[in-house]
C-alpha positions in Angstrom: 37.4 134.9 132.0 41.0 136.1 132.3 40.9 137.3 128.6 37.7 139.3 129.3 39.2 140.8 132.4 42.3 141.8 130.4 40.1 143.5 127.8 38.2 145.3 130.5 41.4 146.5 132.2 42.7 147.7 128.9 39.6 149.7 128.4 39.7 151.1 131.9 43.4 152.0 131.5 42.6 153.8 128.2 39.8 155.8 129.9 42.0 156.6 132.9 44.8 157.7 130.5 42.3 160.0 128.7 41.1 161.5 132.0 44.7 162.0 133.1 45.6 163.7 129.9 42.5 165.9 130.3 43.5 166.8 133.9 47.0 167.7 132.7 45.4 170.2 130.3 43.0 171.4 133.1 44.8 170.8 136.4 42.1 172.8 138.2 39.7 169.9 137.7 41.8 167.5 139.7 
C-alpha cells in the first residue's frame, strides 16, 4: 500500500506543481 500511496502522492505533487506554475503565469486566477 505504501508504494501505491507514494505513487499517488507523486502524481498529486506533479499536478499541484503544474497548477502552481500556471498560477504564476496567471496570478489573477489564484
